[in-house]
C-alpha positions as CSV (number, residue, x, y, z in Angstrom):
1,M,-1.6,-12.7,6.9
2,S,-1.9,-15.9,4.9
3,T,1.2,-18.0,5.7
4,P,2.7,-20.1,2.9
5,D,4.3,-23.4,4.1
6,H,7.8,-22.0,3.6
7,K,7.2,-18.6,5.3
8,Q,7.0,-18.1,9.0
9,Y,5.8,-14.9,10.6
10,D,7.9,-15.5,13.7
11,A,10.0,-13.2,15.9
12,A,12.9,-13.3,13.5
13,Y,10.6,-12.2,10.6
14,F,9.3,-9.1,12.6
15,T,12.8,-8.3,13.7
16,R,14.2,-8.5,10.2
17,W,11.5,-6.5,8.4
18,Y,10.2,-4.1,11.1
19,R,13.3,-3.4,13.2
20,N,16.5,-4.2,11.3
21,A,15.6,-3.3,7.7
22,G,15.1,0.3,8.4
23,L,11.5,0.2,7.1
24,S,9.9,0.9,10.5
25,D,9.4,4.7,10.8
26,P,7.2,5.7,13.8
27,A,6.6,9.2,12.5
28,R,5.4,7.8,9.2
29,L,3.1,5.3,10.9
30,R,1.6,8.1,13.0
31,R,0.9,10.1,9.9
32,K,-0.7,7.1,8.3
33,V,-2.9,6.4,11.4
34,A,-3.9,10.1,11.5
35,L,-4.9,9.9,7.8
36,A,-7.1,6.8,8.3
37,V,-8.7,8.2,11.5
38,S,-9.4,11.6,9.8
39,Q,-11.0,10.0,6.8
40,A,-13.2,7.8,8.9
41,E,-14.2,10.7,11.2
42,Y,-14.9,13.0,8.3
43,Y,-17.5,10.6,6.8
44,L,-18.9,9.4,10.1
45,E,-19.1,13.0,11.4
46,R,-17.9,12.0,14.9
47,P,-14.8,10.6,16.6
48,I,-14.2,6.9,15.8
49,R,-15.1,4.4,18.6
50,S,-14.1,1.1,17.2
51,V,-11.2,-0.4,15.1
52,L,-10.7,-3.8,13.5
53,D,-7.1,-4.5,12.4
54,V,-6.9,-7.5,10.1
55,G,-3.3,-8.9,9.6
56,C,-2.1,-6.6,12.4
57,G,1.2,-8.4,13.1
58,E,2.5,-7.2,16.4
59,G,-0.2,-4.6,16.6
60,A,1.9,-1.6,15.6
61,W,-1.2,0.5,14.8
62,R,-2.7,0.1,18.3
63,A,-0.6,2.6,20.3
64,P,-0.8,5.5,17.8
65,L,-4.6,4.9,17.5
66,L,-5.0,5.0,21.2
67,A,-2.8,8.1,21.4
68,L,-5.3,9.8,19.2
69,R,-8.5,8.3,20.6
70,P,-7.8,6.8,24.1
71,K,-11.3,5.4,24.5
72,L,-11.6,3.5,21.3
73,S,-12.1,-0.3,21.2
74,Y,-9.2,-2.0,19.3
75,L,-9.4,-5.6,18.1
76,G,-6.5,-7.2,16.1
77,F,-6.2,-10.5,14.2
78,D,-3.2,-12.2,12.7
79,S,-2.1,-15.6,11.5
80,S,1.3,-15.3,13.3
81,A,1.3,-17.7,16.3
82,Y,4.3,-15.7,17.6
83,A,2.4,-12.3,17.5
84,V,-0.7,-13.8,19.2
85,Q,1.4,-15.6,21.9
86,R,3.7,-12.6,22.6
87,Y,1.2,-9.7,22.3
88,G,-2.3,-11.3,22.3
89,R,-3.3,-10.4,25.8
90,S,-1.6,-7.0,26.1
91,R,-2.5,-5.7,22.6
92,Q,-5.9,-7.5,21.9
93,I,-4.5,-9.7,19.1
94,H,-6.4,-12.9,18.2
95,P,-5.5,-15.7,15.8
96,A,-7.1,-15.7,12.3
97,R,-6.1,-16.0,8.7
98,F,-7.6,-13.6,6.2
99,G,-9.8,-16.3,4.7
100,D,-11.4,-16.9,8.1
101,F,-13.3,-13.7,7.6
102,A,-15.5,-15.7,5.2
103,W,-17.3,-16.7,8.4
104,L,-15.6,-14.9,11.3
105,R,-17.7,-12.0,12.7
106,P,-15.8,-11.1,16.0
107,C,-17.6,-7.8,16.6
108,A,-20.3,-5.5,15.3
109,P,-19.4,-3.5,12.2
110,V,-16.6,-1.0,13.2
111,D,-15.9,2.6,12.4
112,L,-12.4,1.8,10.9
113,V,-11.1,-1.4,9.4
114,I,-7.4,-1.6,8.9
115,C,-5.7,-4.1,6.6
116,S,-2.3,-2.6,6.0
117,D,0.5,-4.3,4.0
118,V,-1.4,-7.6,3.9
119,L,-3.6,-8.2,0.9
120,H,-0.8,-8.4,-1.7
121,Y,0.5,-11.5,0.1
122,V,-2.9,-13.3,0.3
123,P,-3.5,-15.9,-2.4
124,T,-6.4,-15.2,-4.7
125,R,-8.7,-17.9,-3.5
126,E,-8.3,-16.9,0.2
127,F,-8.6,-13.2,-0.8
128,N,-11.9,-13.8,-2.4
129,Q,-13.1,-15.8,0.6
130,G,-12.3,-13.2,3.2
131,L,-13.0,-9.9,1.4
132,P,-16.8,-9.9,1.7
133,G,-16.5,-10.4,5.4
134,L,-14.2,-7.5,5.7
135,A,-16.7,-5.3,3.9
136,E,-19.5,-6.5,6.2
137,L,-17.5,-5.6,9.2
138,C,-16.9,-2.0,8.0
139,A,-19.4,0.6,8.9
140,G,-17.1,3.6,8.2
141,V,-13.8,3.6,6.3
142,A,-11.4,0.8,5.5
143,F,-7.7,1.5,5.2
144,L,-6.5,-1.2,2.8
145,E,-2.9,-0.4,2.1
146,T,-2.0,-2.7,-0.8
147,F,0.7,-2.8,-3.5
148,A,0.0,-3.9,-7.0
149,Q,2.2,-5.4,-9.7
150,E,2.8,-1.9,-11.1
151,D,4.3,-0.7,-7.8
152,A,8.0,-0.7,-6.8
153,F,8.1,-1.1,-3.1
154,E,10.7,-1.8,-0.4
155,G,10.3,-4.7,1.9
156,D,9.4,-8.4,1.8
157,H,8.8,-9.7,-1.8
158,D,8.5,-13.4,-0.7
159,G,5.0,-14.5,-1.4
160,F,4.0,-11.3,-3.2
161,Q,1.0,-11.7,-5.4
162,P,1.6,-9.7,-8.7
163,R,-1.9,-8.6,-9.4
164,P,-2.7,-5.4,-11.3
165,A,-4.3,-2.4,-9.5
166,R,-7.4,-2.8,-11.6
167,W,-7.9,-6.3,-10.2
168,Y,-8.0,-4.9,-6.6
169,R,-10.3,-2.0,-7.6
170,K,-12.7,-4.4,-9.2
171,R,-12.8,-6.7,-6.2
172,F,-13.0,-3.9,-3.6
173,G,-15.9,-2.3,-5.6
174,S,-17.7,-5.7,-5.9
175,V,-18.2,-5.9,-2.2
176,G,-19.4,-2.3,-1.9
177,F,-16.3,-0.3,-1.2
178,T,-16.0,3.2,-2.8
179,A,-12.5,4.5,-3.4
180,L,-11.5,7.6,-1.6
181,G,-7.8,7.6,-2.5
182,S,-4.6,7.1,-0.3
183,H,-5.6,3.5,0.4
184,C,-8.9,4.5,2.0
185,W,-12.2,3.0,1.0
186,L,-15.7,4.0,2.1
187,S,-18.1,1.4,3.3
188,A,-21.3,0.5,1.4
189,Q,-23.3,2.0,4.3
190,L,-21.9,5.4,3.6
191,A,-21.6,5.3,-0.2
192,N,-24.4,7.9,-0.6
193,E,-22.4,10.4,1.5
194,V,-19.6,10.9,-1.1
195,S,-19.7,13.4,-3.9
196,S,-18.4,12.6,-7.4
197,L,-15.0,14.4,-7.0
198,E,-14.3,12.8,-3.6
199,R,-14.0,9.4,-5.2
200,G,-10.5,8.1,-5.7
């Protein structure tokens, strides 16, 4: 979501990495969405009503989310001028960098926060600026799909921040998130709802 000077999240970028590279798998995305929704609903004990998608790109999560929960409110943010211009109105995508969440509060706290395949590209200073805001905006579960320096992953390595998994765990914990496993983190508001062996 943070855009280094040399890197452009333009139409060519999304075509390369999300269409031509063979990394886009609609069935896998649907399973990922179902996982995040199920986790949030399990702890909230009701269907989710609101989603905030930070670093949403072209809004790939929106359609499978609405397929599961047609009445939910979806709000996406991305730093890509292309994504905002092309899909902003039709997919509810607005302009913002991750660090803007140091002050940006676009909605009341939501049931599900998504920040998928984003945080390992965000420079440390900007990461530390935006993370507390993300935690504040989460009233249920956050799906924070992030790759650490220990991971081998397919895809874009340009701008990858090689930070260890323990670094992310420490920072997520410092803003009140509780690990649930599979990239899911429970909000501080629900921390007392989790038993010892549920923690990731």
